[in-house]
N, C-alpha and C positions, 0 to 999 in steps of 0.2 A: 167750689158751688158755684152754678150758672146764675150770672151774675147782671146779666141783662135788664132794665127796668123796664116793668111791665107797660110802662106809660111811653116809653119809647116803641115799643111793638106796637101801640096803639095808633099812635100819629106819623110816626117816620116809615112806616112800611116797609119796616125791617125785612120780614120775610115772606117771601112769596107760599100763592097758592095754586099757581100753576107754573111751576119751575119750567117756563118756554122762551127763552130768551130772544131779543128781537132779530138778532142777527140769523137765527135758527129759520125765520120767518121770512128771511131774505130782504134787512132791512136797508143794508148796506156793508162797505167793505171794513174793514179793519185800521185804524188808525195807524197802527206800526205793524212792521214785520221782522221779528226778531230771529237769524240764521244762527245755528249752532256751527261756530266756527272757534279755533283757538283762541280770537279775543274776547268772545263772548260767552264764555263758559268756566267754571271753575270744577275742581275734582274733590268731591268727597266730604264737602262739608258747607254747613252755613257760617255766618260771620258777620258782624255788626261793621267789620272794618273793610270789608270789600265794595272796591269803588263800581257805582252803578254802570251797565252798560248800556241802558236805556233810562230816561226820564220822562217821565209819561203826569198828564192831569187826570184826577179823579173823573170817571165815566169814559175814559179813552180806552177802548180795545184792541188788543194785540194777537197777532198769529206767532206762536213761539214753534220754532224747530227744535227738537230735542233729537239726540244720538243716544245708543245705550251701548255699552261697551262688555257687554256680557257674552260669555264666550272667545272672545277676540284675544289671542295671545299678545302680550306688549311686544314681543321681540317679532313678529311677522304679521301683523294684524291685514294688510294686503293680501300675502299668503293665504289665508283662513279664507278670506273673501273671496279669491278663485277658487281654491278647493270647493267650495260648496256653493259653486255655482251662483254667486252673489254679483251682479254686474258693477261697475264703478259710478254708479248714480252719485250724485251730490250726496245725499246721506252716506254712502258708504265712504265717498273720499275725503267729506268732514271729519268722520268720524276716525278714519286712519291718519288725517292731518292733527287731530286732537290728539290721538295717543302718541304721535310721534313728538309733538311740540307742549303738551300742557303738561306741567306738575304734578303728580299723582299725590293723592293723602286717603283714601280709601275706596269707595267702592263706586259710587254713583258720580257721572257727568251732569253737571247741572248748568242749564242756560240762566244766564241774569248775571246777578241779580238788577230787578228794575224799581226803579225809584219813582214812590208815587206821593206828587208834591201835596204839602200838608199833613200826611199822615204822622202822626206821633203816638208815643206810649202811651196806652189807654184808650186810643182809637179802634176800630174794627174794621179790617176790609173784607168787602161781599166782593166774592168772583164769580160773575156768572157764566160756565162753563158754555160755551156757544157751540164748538165743534171738537172732535177728536178725530183724528183720522191717519191712516198708515203711509209711510213714506215709502217709495221705491228704494229697494227693490222689492220692498214688501215680504219680509221674511220677519223671523223671530227665532231665537235661542231660550231654552230649558237647559238648566244645569244643577246640580246639585253636588256637595262637596263631603268631605268626611269628617267636616267641624262644622257644617251647619244643617240647618233642615231640622224635621221632626224626628228623623232614624238617621241618623249619620253612620250608626254603626252598621246599616246594611249597604251602603255606598263603596264601591270597589276604591282600592287605593288610586290616588291621584285624579278620583271623581267621575261624575258622568255628564254630559252634555249630549244634546237632539238638537237639530237646526229644522225648522218647519218653512218651507214655502206656502205662501197662502195663493188660496182660490179667491180672488178678489173679486168674480163675477158674482160669485155664489157668495162672498163673505165668509169662507169656512178655512177653517187651517186643519188640512187633512194632518192626523195622525199617525196612521198606518193604513194599507187597504181595507180597513174595514172598520174604522174609529174615524170622527173627524170631531172637531169640537169650533162652536159658532165664535166669529170673532165680534168681543165686545172691548174695543180699545178705551182706555183710560189712564191716566199720569200716575204714576205710583207715588210720586212724588210731588207736591205742591206745597210750598210752605215760603213763609218769611224769618228773616233773621232772629234769632234769638237774642237775648240781650248778650252773651258771648257766645263763642264760637264754640260751636258744637257738630261733632261727626254725622253724615248724613244718613248711618243706616237704623237710628232709633228715631222712633216719631216722638212729638211733644207737644207743648201749648202753642207750638209756632208751625206745626202740622209737620210737615215733612213727609217722610217716608211713611205715611199713613196705609198706603197699600190699600183701598179701600174701593173695590170693584165698583161700587154704584157711584162714584165721580165721573160720570159719562155726561156725554153733549145733552146739553137740557137742564143740568142741575147747577146747584148755588152752592160754593164751599164759604164759609165764614170764619174768619183766621185774628185772632187779636194780636194789635201791633206792638212790640217789645221796643221797636228802635225808628228813629225819623225817618222817613221815608219808605218805611214798612220792607223795601227791600226782598222783594218777592223772586224767588228761583224755583224753576222746576226742570222734571226729568224722570228717568226711570220709567218710559214708555211700557206699558203691556197691552199687547192685543188680544189677552184673553187672563182670566185668572180665575181659580175656585176661592172662595173664603177659605182662610187659613193658610195659604200658599205652603201647602205643606211642606213640599221638599226644598225649599229656600226661594225659588222663582218662578214667576212667570212664564209666559210667551214675551220675552225680553225682545221689547222692539223701538225703531224709530218713529217717531210718530211727530204729528204738529197739532197744537191746542191751542182754539181760539176764546180768549178770556178776555170778559168786559170786568174793569176792576170798578169797584163803587166804596168810596170812604164815607163809614159813619164816625162822627165824631162823639168823644167824652162818652163810648161804648164799650164798655168793658164786660169782658168774658174769659171763662176760664178754659176748657176743654176745645176743639174744631168742633163745628156744627155744620150737617148737610142737610141739603133740602132739596125734594126731588118733586116729581109732578105728584106722585103717592104717597108719600114718606117725609116726618122731619128724623132726623139721624142725628141724634145728642153720640157722642163717643166718649169711651173710657180708655185711657192710657197708661199704663205701668208695667216693670219687668214683672211682676207678678198676675197672672193670667186672673186669678181669685179679686186681685184687688182692682184690675182692669174692669171687672163685671162689674165690681160695687160701683166705681166710679160711674159708668154707664147708667146705671139704675138712677145714683143722685143727680145723674144730669138730666135724664129722662124727669124726676120730679121736680129739678127745679124749673124745667123747662114749662112743664106741664103748669106749673103754679103760677111762674109769670105770664105765660101767653095764655091762660085759659082759666086762670083764678081758682084751680084747686087748691084745696087744702093739704097737707104734707102727708096726711091718712089717706086721703082721694086719690091724689097722683100716684100712691105708693102701690094702690090697689088697683088702678087702671093701666099701671106698670105689668103686672103681674097678669092680668086677665085680657089686655089688648094688644100690649106689645113684644114684640119678638126681639131676645137677644141672640147678637151672632158674633162670630169671630172673626175679624177682618184680618190678621195673620198671627201667626205666631214664631215667626223667624226672624224678628228684626231686634232682638233684644228686649225693647219695651214693645209688649205685647197688644193686640188691640181689641178692643171688645165694640161691638156699636149697637144701639136700641132703634128698632126701626119702627117708628110712631106711625099708624097708618092714618092718614089725612081723613079717610071714609069714617073716622069715628066721631068727626066732628059734624054736628049737624048745621051749623051757623056760620060755616067757612065759607066767608064772601067770595068770590069769582076775584070782585075788583077792589079787594083789601090792599093788594099790593099795586103802585103805581112809580115806574119809573123815574130813579133821579135823574137830573138836569147835570150836562155837565159844566 
């Protein structure tokens, strides 16, 4: 159940009405820059026992570099880069060094964790995504296997992969001579440590691998804190993805993301929540897609009741006639369904509802 107190929504400015962050308007430089190196990443899991690689104050902004190992063979990553025409930029060099030196425990290379001073279980972290950008040499990989994706039975033995070189001037991803896909970069994984060690592929209350393509620049993600310091990590950069991520992966790419971290004390919540300039987006997560959809509907009802004062049946009605349910991804074990609640439904949504929290 969505547990945010309606009074908190009214007085704390918890949710934006125009999710356009300060840095997007050219306000200031980030307070910290965190590169992805063997000393600042962990591979394949979230854990409350990880030592933080950076400690910040609530209100700080961090530019975080990430790398993505998709497609790179563990035995010869440098050879793969050379074969596919990827020059030895910082992103490629850092990835090769990480592959060669970091213990591997799963799928995703995650930059972090970041310790947020004052964060405790029962609090909530608001993450304002100021920018998401591709890193040189501006490439991505899509791959699938005989054990993953929606239709593993059609995949040839040994799997299938495709490397893309981006047209950065036009912000397009050439698929072939007659097809191209617009770039729309976002982080597939943005998460806090769960109360216990968990693998990175399945998303959960902690966020993690939600693979929600709406988490782009200018949006705000809300996650519940489960451990002291919150311990934020990010990775699994995607240059483009369709809802569902049907064949197992998106256009997996090295990206940098700039995030402002706001701490809300004593603000419990259940599932992750996203806000964009145009929508509130509650999420439902479960290994059963039907249950994930049910949770997304229930989260929508609880949000509409808490934020707009609707009773249960009114909120249930509005989810049916004015809210779209969409499938975030179906390939991460725990499946995702998100509800798109248009802000245009609410005639009294004031532009000055939200004011930035002070550092």
